[in-house]
N, C-alpha and C positions, 0 to 999 in steps of 0.2 A: 632293953632299950629304956633310957631314962625318960621322964616326963617331958623334959625340955626338948629332947630329940624327937619325940612323937609329935609335939606341937609344931616343931619346925617342919617335919615331914608333912603333916596335915596342911600347914600353910602353903608349902611348896606345891602340894597336890592341888589345892584350891586355885592357886595362881595359874598352874598349868592348865587346869580345866577351863578357867576363865579365858586364857589366851586361845585355847582351842575353840571355845564357843564364839569369841569375837572374830576369829579368822573365818570360821564356818559361816557366821552371820554375814560378814562382809562378802564372802564368796557367793553366797546364795541370794544376796540382796537384789542383783539384777534379774535373775530368773523369777524371783518372787514378785518384783515390780512388774515384769512382763505379764505374769499370770494375773495380777491384780488389774492391770490396765485392760487386758483382754476380757476379763469378766465384767468390768464396769464400763468399758468403752471410753474412759476418760483421757487416754493418751492421744495426742495428735502431734505429729512431727511432719516436717516437709517430706521426709521419705515415705510417709504413709499416705500422703495426699493421693486421691484417686486420679491417676493420670488419664488425660484425654487424648484419644487419637484424633487426627484431623477430621475424620468422618463424624466424630461425636461433638465437634465444636459447633455444629449446626444448632440453631435455635429450635427448641421443641415448642412450636406454636400450638400444639394440641393440649398443652398443659399450662395452667396458671397456679402459681404458688404465692401465698400471701406472706410478705415480710413485714414484721413489726419492728420498729426501732425504739429502743428504750435507753434512758440515760439516768444515772444516779451519781451523786457526789459522796465520796468518802468523808467521814467526819473531819471537819476542819478545812474542807475544800470550799472556798467561797466564790467559785465561778458560777455563772448561770449558763448552762449548756442545754440546747434543745435541737432535736433533729428537724430538718427542713420539712420532712414528711413523717408522720407517725406510722403510716401503713403504705405499702407499695405492692401492687400486683406485678409479678415478674414471670417471664418465660424462662425455664432452664436453658442454659446455653447462650444467653445474651448478656452482654456486659451493661450494667446500669451504673449511673453516677448520681449521688445525692450529696447533700451537704449538712453539716452540723454547725450551728452558730454557737460561739463561745465568747462570753464576756467576763472580763476580770473586774469584779466589783470592789477590789481592794485599792489601797493607796500606794501599793508597790508592785513591781514586776513579780510575776509568779511563773513557775514552771510546773506543768501538769503532765501526767501520764495517764492515758486511757487504757484500761484493761478490758478486752472483749470477752464475752461469753455468748454461746449459741445454744438455743434450746429448740427442739429436743436434741439431746446429745447425738442421736443418730445422724443429724444433719450437719454436725460440726465439720466433718472432713469433706463435705460437698459444697460448702460455702467458700468460694475462692475470692480473696480480697486482692485486687491488683494495685490499689492505691488506698492507703488508710492513714488517718492521723494517729492511729494507735501504733504505727511502726516507729515513730519518733516522739521524743519529748516535745511538748508544745510550750513555747514561751510567749506569754501575753503581758503587755505593759499595763500599768494601772489605768483603769477606765477604758481600755481598748476592747473592741469586739472584732473577732475574726471569723471567717467562714472556712471550715475545714472539710476537704473533699473525702468522699468514700466511694470508691469504684469497686464493684463486686459482680460476681456471677455465680449462679447455682449450677453445679455440674449436672448435666442431663441424667446422670446415673442416680440422682437423688431418689431414695426409695419411694415408690408410688403412694404409699400410705402417708407420706409427709406432705401435708398441704399448707401448713403454717410453720414458719420459722421466725423465732424471735432473736434479734441481734441486740444484745445489751452491752453498754459500756459503763464502767465505773471509773470515775476520774479521781486520781490521787494527787495531792500536793507534794511534789518532790523538789521544791525550791532549795531546801537546805542540802539535800543530796547532790543536786546538780551543781550547786555552788562549790561544794567540797570536791567534786570531780573536776571542775574547771580549774580550781587551785592546784590540784594534783597534776593535771595536764600541763599547767604553766611551769611547775617545778620540774617536771620531766623534760619539757621542751628546753628549759634553760640549761640543763646538764649536757 
């Protein structure tokens, strides 16, 4: 076998191995993701929400859980957002409503998106939001202040060792992205 033929064979073998590796990685990605999420508890989807039976919808008046509300702005976000209440004592199984006040301190309309996080992670699937400003983009005109509702409930199955839950929102400026989406929607609607 000539030197050129052996180089070609080695190259083809490396390409074949790379293809097998990429296929295997793609095939194993979902199970690996499932294992990672199960170990860390970071995954939360609607299918994994802890379902309540009608009997469990009753308020657990024997238990109080403290909810802390926190807000932060991503770099470049010039809104002023604050929760109506910093802390709230709640009974699992009861729906509560509170508000966040948001002010656009710029000279132009801005679109923001709130991304929630819950701590401790174990409480994540037990916090049920029935109405939240985080479900949709928020458009606020220059100098405007709006009140944004948040309605939520803690599932009565919340582990008994969880007595404090922190609900944090980070706001991102998505004005440019929202503008591009609106332009694309206009083009598609025209066709």
